[in-house]
N, C-alpha and C positions, 0 to 999 in steps of 0.2 A: 484254500478256504472256500467253501461253497455257501452262498446265501440263497435261501429258499424264496422264490417269488410266489407268495400266497395267492395273489390275485389271478395269476395265469396258471398256477399249479405246476410250474416247471422249475427246474433248478437253473439258476443263473450264476455265472462266475462272480465271486466276490472280490474284494480288493486283495491284491497280492503284496506281501511284505517287501518283495524285491523292488517295488516302486519307490520305497523310501530310500533306496540306495542309488537312485538316479537323481542327481542333484537338481535337475530342471523340474522334475515332478515334485520333489521335496519342497522346492521353493514355492510352488503353487499351493501346496498343502499348508505351508507355514503362513502364507498370507491369509489363508482362510481361517486357520486356527487362532492366530495371534491378533489379527485386525489392528486396532489402534494400540495394542501392547507392543508393537514393533518399535524399537528405538529410532529416533530421528537420525538420519544418516546411515541407518543399517541397510546394507546392500543384500537383501534377501536372495537375490539372484546368484550371489557368490557365497552361498551357505556352504560350510565345510562339515563333513562328518569327521570329527576329530578322533573320536574313539567309539567303539561299539562292542558290546558283550552279549553273547547268546544267553538267554534265560530259559526257563522251563517251557515245554510244550511249544517249541518253535517260535517263542517270543524273543525280543531283543531289548536291550537298554542302550540308549544313545547319548552321546555328548556332541552337541552341535555348536557352531559359532558363526557369527555374522561380523563382517568388517565394519568398523565405525569410522575409519579414517585415522590418520596419524599413527598407524601401527596398532591401534586398539581393536579388540574384538569382544563382542558380547557373547557369553556362553550360557546355554540353557540345555535342558535334558528331556529325554523321553523315556518313560518306564512303562512296563506292562501294568494295566489298570486292574487293581484288585478292588472291586466295587464295595464289598463288605468292609474291608479294612479302610478304604478311603472314606466311606460314610462315617465310620467311627472317628476318623481323624479330621473330618471336615470342620467340626466345631473348633478343634484346636487351631486349625489353619485360620479360621475366621477370627479367633481371638488374637492370634499373632498379627494378622493383617490390621486389626483395629489398633493394636499396640504400636505398630509402625506408624499408622496415621496420626496417633496421638503424640508420639515422641518426635517423629521426624517429618511429619507431613506426608500426605499421600502423593506419590510421584505422579505427575500429570502424564497423559498419553504422549508417546513419542520420546520419553527419556529412557536412559539405560536402566534406571531404577525400576521401571515397570516390567522388566524382563529378568533382572537378576535377583529379585525377591518378590514374594507375594504372588507368584505366577503358578496357577494350577488350572489348566483348561483341558478338556477332553479332546483327544485327537481322533475324530470320526473320519471314516468308518472303521479305523483301526482300533484295536483295544489298547490304546495308549493314553497315558497322562502326560501332558506337556507341562513341565514344571521348572521352577527355580530350585536351587538346593534346599532352601528353607521349607519347601513344601513337598519334600520326599515322604511319601506315605509310610515307607518302611524304616525311616530314620526320623521319627517325630522329634527327637531331642535336638536335631541339628539346628532348628530355628532358634532355640534358646542359646545354643553354643555359638552361633554367629552374631548374636545380639550383644554388643559391648555392655549395655546396661544390665542385662540379665547374667551374663557369664563373667563380667569383669570382677565384681566383688568376690565371687567364688574362686576364681583363678588366683587372684592376689592373696586370698587367705591361705591357699595351699602353698604358694611360693614363699610368702613372707611370714607364715605362722598366724596365730590367732589375731594378732594386731595388724595383719596385712590390709584389712579393709579400711583401717583408719590411718594407714601410713601416708604421709604426704606424697603427692605426685604432681608433676609439673604439666602433664598432658593427659588427655582422655585416652583410654585404652583403644587400640586399633585391632581389628580382626581381619584376617585375610585367608580365604580358602586356598590351601596349597594343593590338595588332592581330593578327588571325590569320585567314588564309584557308586552310581545310583542304587539305592536299596541295600548297600553293603557297608560302606565305610567312608569316613572323611577325615582329613587332617587339616588343622587350622593353626595359623600362626597368631599368637597373642603378643602384643608389644605395647609397652607404655614407658614413659619417661619418669625418672626419679632424680633426686639430687645427685645420685652416684652414677647416673648414665641411663641408657635404655635397657630395659629388661625384656627379654624375648623367651617365650615358652611355646612348645608345640603341644597341641591337644589332639588326641585321636579318639573318635567315637568307638564304643564297644557294646557288646550285647548284654553285659552284666555278669553272666557266669564266666566269661572269658577273662575278666580283668585280673583275678588272682593268678590264674595260670600264666597270663602274659607277663605279669610283674615278676613272678618267680623265674620264668624263662629268661627274661632280660638279665636278672641278677646273676643267674647261673652261667649263662653263655657269656655275658660281659666279663665276669670274673675270670673264666677260663681263657678267653681270648687274650685278655690283658696279661695273664700269667704266662701263657705259652709264647706270646710275642714280646714279652718284657715291656709292655706298655705301648707298643707301636700300633696295635690294632684295638680299636675301641668300638663301643656301640653307645647310642644315646641312653643316658641314665633316666630311669623312671623317677619322677619327683613326687607324684601322689595321684590320688583318684578323687574325682567328684562323682558321688553316687547319683545325684539328680541335678543336671542331666548326666547320663552315663558317659564319662569322659576320663581318659587317662592323660596325665600331663608328663611330658618328657622335656629334658633339657634341650635347649637350642644349640645345635652344633654348626659352627661356621666351617668354611673351607671351600676349596675349589672342586666343583663337581667334575667327575671324570667321564661324564656320559653325554657329550654332545655327539653330533653325527660323524665327526671325523674318526679315523682309526687311531687308537691309542699310540702314544710314543713308546719307545723301548723301555724307558724308565717306568711308565705307567703299566705296561704289560708285566713287568717284574713285580710291581706292587699288587696287581690283581692276582698273580700266581701265588705270592706269599700269603695274601689274605685267604685265598681259597684253600691252600694247603693247610693253613692253620685251622680254619673252620672244620675241615674234614678230619682233623685229629680229635674233635670233640665226641664224646660218647653220646649216641642218639637215644639213650634211655629216656623214656617218658614222652618221646615225640611220636606223632603218627607216622606209620610206615607209608612210603610212596615208592612203588617199584615199576617194573616194566609194564605190567598189566594196567596199572593206573595211567601210565604215559600213553599207552595205546588208546585208552578210553578218552583221554583229553583230545588227542588228535582226531579221533572219530567224531567227537562232539563238534569240533571246528569244521570238519568235512560236512556234517549235516547242516550246520549253520550256513556254510557257503552255498550249499544246494538251494536253500531257501532265499538267501539274500542276493547272491551273485551267481545265478545258474550259468551265465556266460563264462565264468572263471572256474566253475566247479569241475568241469571235465579235465582240466589240466592238473588239478590237485588230487582228485579221487583215486587214481591208480597208486599214488604214493602212499596212501593210507594202508593199502594191502601190503605194500613193500615194508612199511614200518612194522606191521604185525608179523611178517615173515622174519624180520631181522631181530625180533625181541629175544634176548638171551633167556635160555631155559633156566639156568641157575640164578638164584637171587643175588649172589655175590656177597662181598663183605660190606656190611652196613656201616655207614658213618653219618654224621650230621650234614645234611645238604640244605642249601638255601632255596633251591627250586626256581628262583627268579633272578639268578646271579648274572650280572653284566656290569659294564663300567659305571652306569648311572647310579648304582647302589653304593658307590664309594665316594666319600668326601676326603680330599687330601689337604694337609697342612704341614707345617714344618715338623710337627711332632709325630706324624704318621698318618693313618687312615681311619675313618669312621665307617663302619658297615651299617647300612640302613635296612629297614623293612624286614624284620624278622618274623612277620606273621606267617610266612609260608615255610618255616623250618620243618624238616621232616627227617626221618631215617631212610636213607636210600643209598644208591651207588654214587661214588664220586664222579663217574663219567656223565651223570646227568647234568651237573653244573658245567662241566667242560663242554658238553655238547651245546648247551644253551649259549655259552660264550662264543663258540665257533659260529653259531647262527647269527648272533648279533654283530660279529666282526664282518661277516658277509653283508649284512644289512648296512653297516657303516660304509662299506665299499661301494655299494649300489647308490646310496644317498649322495656320495661325494664323487661319483663317476670314476672311482678308482678301479683298476683291474682286479679280478678275483684273485690273482696271484699275490696281491698285496695283503688281502685278508688271510690267505693261506700262510704267507710268511709270518704274519703277526701271530697267528695261532701256533705255528711251529715254535716260535720263540717262547710264547707263554707256556706251551706244554713242556718244553725243555726245562724252564725255570720251575715249573710245578713238579716235574719228575725228580729233580734234584732234591726236593724236600720230602716227597711222598713215595718215590719209587715208580716203577713202570705202571702204565695204564692198560687196562684190558681193551684190546683193539676191537673185538666184536661188540662189546658194550658201548664203547665210544661211537662206533659207526651207527649203532641203533639210536642212541640218544641224539646224535648230531642230525641224522636224517629226520627223526621225529621233530626236533626243535625247528629245523628249516621248514618242514611241512606246516607245522603249526604257525610259525611266525609269518609265513607267506599268507596263510588264511587270515590272520589277525589284520595284516596291512591291506589285504584285498578289500576290507570293509571300511577303509579310511580314504578320504579324498586325496590327500597330498602324497601318500606313500603307496598308493595302489600300484603304481608302475613297478615297484620293487618285487612284487609277488612272483611274476613269472621267472625272474632271475633267481630268486631264492629256491623255487621249486626245481629249476634246472640244476642248481648246485646240489640239491638233495638227490636228484636222479644220478648225477655223476658220482657222488659219494657212495651211493648204494651199489652202483654197477662196477666201479673201479676196484681192481684187486688191491691197489695201494692208494686209497682215497687221498686226493690232494688236500693239503692243509691239515691232515690228521696225524701225519708222522712227525716225530720230533725233528728238530733241526739237526743236520749233520755238519761236522767240521772237517774241511778238507783244505790242505795247504794254508791253514791259518784263517780260512774264511768260513763263515757260517752260511750253510745252504738250507733251504726249505724244500720239502717235497711238494711239487705242484703238478 
């Protein structure tokens, strides 16, 4: 970015976005931007970049957090500032802030409340809006969705029918933000107590025109998965829609999440393989196509983001993008329904089976795409737990064997391409995060070895010899 110095008539270097990926410089900026909005006890010097997403025209969206002590962290966000849209929404934000002051009292400076709601300040000299979730300019309905007084009666009416608003309840509705991608989407947990126990519902924001398609997709995919698996594989059921604010309500599904940082157990690997093989049996009719060309574009986008954000790490990743393009299969392959973001964390397990989450990314593509993504995440798990790469290779070999028993052989060239692409992309994703940045060079090294080896480690199915299972490493 070049800023013109009008007084001297020369061009002077402007602020570089890569400065926001150096935590010490970021801490200085946050003190300047937030001032007395910083929560008491918030250690700005230990700010974390928890997540980061590339946006248009070289911009980024951020999720930051500050430690508050006792294991708590305050989270807030940075988004590209759209002045025209923000001006239109400024009145709505002001109304919401006044509502909070009237209903709950204005949070005094130095409290967590002054950073987790009602926060919308400009991040100069960067074109950023520093904000809390309720002040996201591109998700204006989120403020009302997070407000129990505004959303509570509407949610209860959908869950309990027309008399739900008047149904007796023992406690006030609680709302908790489960997931949030600035400018794109949010998931909220609603819970309240009744005489029969605690009711829990998940709400997801949507754009309006996508609600009907998403509802139909859940009904069709959910019915097919349950039929093919005889009820062992399920997805959350859509309960209903609230048109204003734009919110889809899903049943709350409990269970054990399979996606912590450890490598999955043998039993979990078999469940993952069964779920994936069943999903791949579904007809992709009506789903958007996502193929090798699209995968290359995604990897190229992350390469470009890395060049702007972490030029010191870009040199290690850039050559891999060319390798990915060279490995792309020429033939489209047999299309099936693919998840596109499939790994252990997308599954909840209980005694009855598994629940598959996050169907927003479903597409028509090649089965090797999901397998390659799993392979990359297994290697990430290994790095995070300091396990050797051969453990990740052995885990994938077992998963692949279990998958092939149900779906038949996997195309080696396509698997190599999608695995290298996923490792390259995942390395770039974590290069922009504080705590997992150390994983990136290892993931890229695995990608290089997979691309160069004639028999890539961890991609071949397990072999059985003398009664013992062996994995290619």
